[in-house]
C-alpha positions as CSV (number, residue, x, y, z in Angstrom):
1,X,-28.2,-13.5,10.8
2,X,-24.7,-12.3,11.6
3,X,-22.2,-13.5,14.2
4,X,-21.5,-11.1,17.0
5,X,-18.6,-8.8,16.3
6,X,-15.4,-8.7,18.3
7,X,-13.3,-11.2,20.0
8,X,-13.2,-12.4,23.6
9,X,-10.7,-13.8,26.0
10,X,-12.1,-17.2,25.0
11,X,-11.2,-16.6,21.4
12,X,-7.6,-15.9,22.4
13,X,-7.5,-18.9,24.7
14,X,-8.4,-21.2,21.8
15,X,-5.7,-19.6,19.6
16,X,-3.1,-19.7,22.3
17,X,-4.0,-23.4,23.2
18,X,-3.4,-24.3,19.6
19,X,-0.1,-22.4,19.6
20,X,1.0,-24.0,22.9
21,X,0.0,-27.5,21.6
22,X,2.1,-27.0,18.5
23,X,5.1,-25.9,20.5
24,X,4.7,-28.8,23.0
25,X,4.4,-31.2,20.1
26,X,7.4,-29.7,18.2
27,X,9.8,-29.1,21.1
28,X,12.8,-31.5,20.7
29,X,14.5,-30.6,24.0
30,X,17.1,-28.1,24.8
31,X,20.2,-30.2,24.0
32,X,19.1,-31.2,20.5
33,X,17.8,-27.7,19.8
34,X,21.2,-26.2,20.7
35,X,23.0,-28.8,18.6
36,X,21.0,-28.2,15.4
37,X,18.7,-25.2,15.8
38,X,17.9,-24.7,12.1
39,X,17.0,-28.3,11.6
40,X,14.4,-28.2,14.4
41,X,13.2,-24.6,13.7
42,X,12.4,-25.7,10.2
43,X,9.9,-28.0,11.7
44,X,7.8,-25.0,12.7
45,X,7.6,-23.8,9.1
46,X,4.4,-25.6,8.2
47,X,2.7,-24.3,11.3
48,X,3.9,-20.8,10.7
49,X,2.7,-20.9,7.0
50,X,-0.7,-22.1,8.0
51,X,-0.9,-19.5,10.8
52,X,-0.4,-16.9,8.2
53,X,-3.2,-18.5,6.1
54,X,-5.5,-18.4,9.1
55,X,-4.7,-14.7,9.7
56,X,-5.4,-13.9,6.1
57,X,-8.7,-15.7,6.3
58,X,-9.6,-13.6,9.3
59,X,-8.8,-10.4,7.3
60,X,-11.3,-11.3,4.6
61,X,-14.1,-8.9,5.1
62,X,-16.7,-10.6,3.0
63,X,-17.4,-13.5,0.7
64,X,-17.7,-17.1,1.7
65,X,-14.2,-17.3,3.2
66,X,-14.8,-14.2,5.4
67,X,-18.2,-15.3,6.5
68,X,-17.1,-18.8,7.4
69,X,-14.0,-17.5,9.2
70,X,-16.2,-15.0,11.2
71,X,-18.5,-17.8,12.3
72,X,-15.6,-20.0,13.1
73,X,-13.9,-17.3,15.3
74,X,-17.3,-16.6,16.9
75,X,-17.7,-20.4,17.7
76,X,-14.1,-20.6,19.0
77,X,-14.8,-17.7,21.2
78,X,-17.8,-19.4,22.7
79,X,-15.9,-22.6,23.2
80,X,-13.0,-20.7,24.9
81,X,-15.4,-18.7,27.0
82,X,-17.1,-21.9,28.1
83,X,-13.7,-23.3,29.1
84,X,-12.9,-20.1,31.0
85,X,-16.3,-19.9,32.8
86,X,-16.9,-23.6,33.6
87,X,-13.4,-24.8,33.6
88,X,-11.6,-22.3,35.7
89,X,-14.3,-19.9,37.0
90,X,-13.6,-16.9,34.7
91,X,-16.1,-14.7,32.9
92,X,-16.8,-13.7,29.3
93,X,-15.0,-10.5,28.4
94,X,-14.3,-8.7,25.1
95,X,-10.7,-7.8,24.3
96,X,-9.3,-5.1,22.0
97,X,-9.4,-6.0,18.4
98,X,-6.6,-4.6,16.3
99,X,-7.2,-2.6,13.2
100,X,-6.1,-4.7,10.3
101,X,-5.0,-3.2,7.0
102,X,-7.7,-4.0,4.5
103,X,-6.9,-6.3,1.7
104,X,-7.1,-4.9,-1.8
105,X,-8.6,-6.8,-4.7
106,X,-5.1,-8.0,-5.5
107,X,-4.6,-9.0,-1.9
108,X,-7.8,-10.9,-1.8
109,X,-6.9,-12.7,-5.0
110,X,-3.5,-13.7,-3.5
111,X,-5.4,-14.8,-0.3
112,X,-7.6,-17.1,-2.5
113,X,-4.5,-18.5,-4.3
114,X,-2.7,-19.1,-0.9
115,X,-5.8,-20.6,0.6
116,X,-6.1,-23.0,-2.4
117,X,-2.5,-24.1,-1.9
118,X,-3.1,-24.5,1.8
119,X,-6.1,-26.8,1.3
120,X,-4.1,-28.9,-1.2
121,X,-1.2,-29.1,1.3
122,X,-3.5,-30.1,4.1
123,X,-5.0,-32.9,2.0
124,X,-1.6,-34.2,1.0
125,X,0.1,-33.8,4.4
126,X,-1.1,-37.0,5.8
127,X,-0.8,-37.8,9.5
128,X,2.7,-36.2,9.9
129,X,1.7,-32.6,9.4
130,X,-2.1,-32.7,9.4
131,X,-2.6,-31.5,12.9
132,X,0.2,-29.0,12.6
133,X,-1.6,-27.4,9.7
134,X,-5.0,-27.4,11.4
135,X,-3.6,-25.9,14.6
136,X,-1.8,-23.2,12.5
137,X,-5.0,-22.2,10.8
138,X,-7.0,-22.1,14.0
139,X,-4.4,-20.2,15.8
140,X,-3.9,-17.7,13.0
141,X,-7.7,-17.1,12.6
142,X,-8.3,-16.6,16.3
143,X,-5.2,-14.6,17.1
144,X,-4.7,-12.7,13.8
145,X,-6.9,-9.8,14.6
146,X,-6.3,-9.3,18.3
147,X,-4.8,-5.9,19.1
148,X,-1.5,-7.3,20.3
149,X,-0.9,-9.5,17.3
150,X,-2.4,-7.4,14.5
151,X,0.1,-4.6,14.9
152,X,3.1,-6.9,14.8
153,X,2.0,-9.6,12.3
154,X,-1.3,-8.9,10.5
155,X,-0.4,-5.5,9.1
156,X,2.9,-6.6,7.5
157,X,1.2,-9.8,6.3
158,X,-1.6,-7.8,4.6
159,X,0.9,-5.4,3.1
160,X,2.9,-8.2,1.6
161,X,-0.2,-9.9,0.2
162,X,-1.5,-6.6,-1.2
163,X,1.9,-5.9,-2.9
164,X,2.0,-9.4,-4.4
165,X,-1.5,-8.9,-5.6
166,X,-0.6,-5.6,-7.3
167,X,2.4,-7.1,-9.1
168,X,0.5,-10.0,-10.6
169,X,-1.4,-8.0,-13.3
170,X,1.6,-5.7,-13.8
171,X,0.1,-2.9,-11.8
172,X,1.8,-0.4,-9.5
173,X,1.3,0.2,-5.9
């Protein structure tokens, strides 16, 4: 049995809720942000890194990681659709899914290495960054393949991972 293909507004809502929750949790206020912007912007780095991990997971076409991510995105879509329908009176509607650049074997190997590092970091993060890491992965997985995000972030991310994967064994692009 396969999960339905495609993403819905509900999927995007879940991803954007996680993104908005992270920004609301992170935002130090305008005055401190103007005084030391790099100090505070560095606080978004764990979320951004885990967002990239979530987007890479969504790009996995097969295997356990791809299958689990597909089912997770499908479930997030139903949760978000339920919130739209019963929460604010909306309706379920499919949205354009971006064409992601496929990951090569080297890119998939790098994704697996990056995912392993992410899992270890999440286990060691403790209470300080635990929620930030989780929100990043959820947001990346749910938003990473939407048409608006895929063209801007997912394609360069896949290209970078594919290139890193090609360099590891000493190959060429």
